[in-house]
C-alpha positions in Angstrom: 93.2 132.4 115.4 90.9 134.4 113.1 91.2 133.4 109.5 91.8 129.8 110.1 89.4 127.9 107.8 88.5 124.3 107.0 90.2 124.8 103.6 93.5 125.5 105.4 93.0 122.4 107.6 92.4 120.3 104.5 95.5 121.6 102.8 97.6 120.9 105.9 96.3 117.3 106.0 96.9 116.7 102.3 100.5 118.0 102.6 101.2 115.9 105.6 99.9 112.7 103.9 102.1 113.5 100.9 105.1 113.9 103.2 104.5 110.5 104.8 104.2 108.9 101.4 107.5 110.5 100.3 109.2 109.0 103.4 108.2 105.4 102.5 111.6 104.6 100.8 113.5 105.8 104.0 111.7 103.4 106.3 111.4 100.2 104.3 114.4 98.7 106.1 112.3 98.7 109.3 109.2 96.8 110.5 106.6 99.3 111.6 103.4 98.9 113.6 100.8 101.3 114.9 97.4 101.3 116.7 94.4 103.6 116.6 93.7 105.9 119.5 95.8 108.0 121.9 98.6 106.4 123.8 101.1 107.5 126.4 104.7 106.8 127.3 105.0 103.3 128.6 102.0 101.9 126.7 102.9 98.9 124.4 102.0 98.2 120.8 102.3 94.7 119.4 104.3 94.7 116.1 104.3 91.6 113.9 107.1 90.7 111.6 108.2 87.6 109.6 110.0 85.0 111.6 112.3 82.3 110.4 110.5 80.1 107.9 110.3 76.5 109.1 111.6 73.8 106.7 109.3 71.0 105.6 110.0 67.5 107.1 109.1 64.0 106.4 105.6 62.8 107.3 105.5 60.7 110.5 102.5 59.3 112.3 103.9 60.1 115.7 105.7 63.4 115.2 104.5 65.0 112.0 101.0 63.9 111.1 98.1 65.9 109.7 97.1 67.0 113.2 100.5 68.3 114.2 100.8 72.1 113.6 104.3 73.5 113.0 105.4 76.8 114.5 104.1 80.0 112.9 106.4 81.9 110.6 105.2 85.2 112.0 106.7 86.6 115.2 106.0 89.8 117.2 107.4 92.2 119.8 105.4 94.2 122.3 107.1 97.6 121.9 107.0 100.1 124.7 106.4 103.7 123.6 109.0 106.2 124.7 109.1 110.0 124.9 107.1 112.0 122.3 109.1 113.7 119.6 107.9 117.0 118.1 108.7 120.1 116.2 106.9 123.4 116.8 107.1 126.4 114.5 105.6 129.8 114.8 103.5 130.6 111.6 101.7 133.6 110.3 98.3 133.8 108.5 100.3 134.5 105.3 102.2 131.3 105.7 99.1 129.3 106.4 97.4 130.7 103.3 100.3 130.2 101.0 100.3 126.7 99.6 104.0 126.8 98.6 105.2 128.2 102.0 103.1 125.8 103.9 104.2 122.8 101.8 107.9 123.6 102.3 107.5 124.1 106.0 105.4 121.0 106.7 107.4 118.7 104.5 110.5 119.5 106.5 108.7 119.2 109.9 107.1 115.9 109.1 110.3 114.4 107.7 112.4 115.5 110.6 109.9 114.3 113.2 109.6 110.8 111.7 113.3 110.4 110.9 114.3 111.7 114.3 112.4 108.7 115.7 114.0 106.3 113.2 117.5 107.6 114.1 116.9 106.9 117.8 115.8 103.3 116.9 119.2 102.6 115.4 120.8 102.9 118.8 120.0 99.2 119.2 122.4 98.2 116.4 125.2 96.9 118.6 127.4 93.9 118.9 125.4 92.7 121.9 122.2 92.7 119.8 123.4 91.7 116.4 126.8 90.1 116.8 130.0 90.7 114.9 130.0 92.8 111.7 129.4 91.0 108.4 131.9 93.4 106.9 134.3 96.0 108.2 136.7 98.4 106.4 137.0 101.9 104.9 134.4 103.4 102.6 136.6 102.3 99.6 135.8 98.7 100.4 132.1 99.1 99.8 131.9 98.2 96.1 129.6 96.3 93.7 131.6 93.2 94.4 131.1 93.5 98.1 127.3 93.9 97.6 127.4 90.7 95.5 129.1 88.9 98.4 126.6 90.3 100.9 123.8 89.1 98.7 125.2 85.6 98.9 125.5 85.9 102.7 121.9 87.1 102.8 120.8 84.0 100.9 122.7 81.8 103.3 120.8 83.5 106.2 117.5 82.6 104.5 116.5 86.2 103.8 114.0 86.7 101.0 115.4 88.1 97.8 112.5 90.6 97.6 113.3 92.2 101.0 117.0 93.1 101.0 118.0 96.5 102.3 121.4 98.1 102.8 121.7 101.3 104.9 125.0 103.1 104.6 126.6 106.3 105.9 127.2 109.0 103.2 130.8 108.3 102.4 130.2 104.5 102.1 127.1 105.0 99.9 129.0 107.6 97.8 131.7 105.0 97.0 129.0 102.9 95.3 128.0 105.8 93.2 131.6 106.1 92.0 132.1 102.4 91.4 133.4 101.9 87.9 132.1 98.4 87.6 128.7 99.6 88.5 128.8 102.4 85.9 129.8 99.8 83.3 127.0 97.4 84.4 124.3 100.1 84.2 125.5 101.5 80.9 123.4 104.5 79.8 121.6 104.5 83.2 124.9 105.2 84.9 124.7 108.9 84.0 121.4 109.2 85.8 122.9 107.4 88.8 125.8 109.8 89.0 123.6 112.9 88.4 121.1 111.9 91.0 123.5 110.2 93.5 121.0 107.4 93.8 122.2 103.8 93.5 119.8 101.4 91.6 118.9 98.0 93.1 122.2 96.2 93.4 122.6 92.4 93.8 119.1 92.4 95.2 119.7 95.2 97.7 117.9 98.5 97.8 120.6 100.9 99.1 119.8 103.9 101.3 122.0 106.8 102.3 121.7 107.7 106.0 123.9 110.8 106.9 122.7 110.6 110.5 123.4 106.9 111.1 124.8 106.8 114.7 128.2 105.1 115.3 126.9 103.7 118.6 130.5 104.0 119.8 131.2 100.8 117.9 132.3 102.2 114.5 128.9 101.5 112.9 128.8 102.8 109.3 125.9 100.7 107.9 123.9 97.5 108.0 122.1 95.1 105.8 118.7 93.7 106.8 115.7 91.8 105.6 113.5 94.3 107.3 112.9 92.4 110.5 116.0 93.5 112.6 114.4 96.6 114.1 110.7 97.0 114.9 109.2 100.5 115.2 105.9 101.5 116.8 104.2 104.9 116.2 101.2 106.3 118.1 99.2 109.4 118.7 100.4 111.1 121.9 97.7 111.5 124.6 96.9 115.1 125.2 96.8 116.5 128.7 93.3 117.3 130.1 91.9 120.5 128.7 94.6 121.1 126.0 92.5 120.0 123.0 89.9 122.8 123.5 92.7 125.4 122.8 93.7 123.8 119.5 92.4 125.2 116.2 93.4 121.9 114.6 94.2 118.4 116.0 94.6 115.9 113.2 96.2 112.5 113.0 97.5 111.8 109.5 98.3 108.2 108.5 100.0 106.4 105.6 98.4 102.9 105.7 101.0 101.5 103.3 103.9 102.1 105.7 102.2 102.4 109.1 103.6 105.9 109.6 101.5 108.4 111.4 102.0 112.0 112.6 99.9 114.3 114.7 99.4 117.8 113.3 98.4 120.5 115.8 97.7 124.1 115.4 97.5 126.4 118.4 96.1 129.8 117.8 97.2 132.9 119.6 94.2 135.0 120.5 94.3 138.5 119.1 97.6 138.0 117.3 98.5 137.4 113.7 100.3 134.1 114.4 99.9 130.6 115.5 102.0 127.6 116.5 102.1 124.6 114.2 103.3 121.3 115.7 104.2 117.9 114.2 104.4 115.2 116.8 104.7 111.4 117.1 104.9 109.0 120.1 107.5 106.4 119.0 108.9 103.2 120.4 111.5 100.7 119.1 113.0 97.4 119.8 115.3 94.7 118.4 113.1 92.5 116.3 114.7 89.3 114.9 118.4 89.2 115.8 119.2 87.1 112.7 117.5 89.8 110.5 120.2 92.4 110.6 124.0 92.4 110.1 126.3 95.3 111.0 128.8 97.0 108.8 131.6 98.8 110.7 134.7 100.8 109.8 136.9 98.5 111.7 136.8 95.2 113.5 135.2 95.1 117.0 137.7 95.5 119.8 
């Protein structure tokens, strides 16, 4: 595509990195791993996560001496990569050269590509994988008092105070925003909470609103986790032979802090004033530590 310049490629890369950084709060409730290089569906990536810490025991010459190693506190899952997820948009030279238009377009594409993969991963949140719900009821039952109770349950489970996450459907999250006790607790900051619709850290939990949380045909409306319940893997999708030579741009953008990656590809259309911009990721997911996630449902399991 005539007119595509290294400057435009640099702008696309910078916008994509910024988009990944902005997604960081949305994926902290998950354990994420990635590897360098192109992969294909069926390949596996090893994702490490914190296991259950082992308690100290009394010294014993026979069973617990200085040459007896305890089990590691780090566990892992070999996660199989699934089907690539992508979004492709037709773009014009004008859009590519307009920083504002390009930023608006790319931010949405990167966000939806990554969150589409995250949404698929939540299909594993079932009674078979994580047991009975830790709480069930209508949205009105999700209050600051409940979050305090769940914090106590998390402590009993051995979860670290610094890694507590609560993911809730919109109506359940919204009830926290309206909670009168919470407004009183936060005083002057309550106005900012109501205006923004964002709940501050509550009883140790960082709360997230997930409108697209699946019910999984089991009335799922949320979950709490220490970040080890679901493991996600992201990789660059392997291109078919001969495809790359037709691309004006083929860049893998990474956020090292989260492990998120996204491939940005631009396919020019010879002799035409347009191109095709694609965001793509090759994702995989698996249950991590079964004791690291507890379901919240709208009613008791049948």
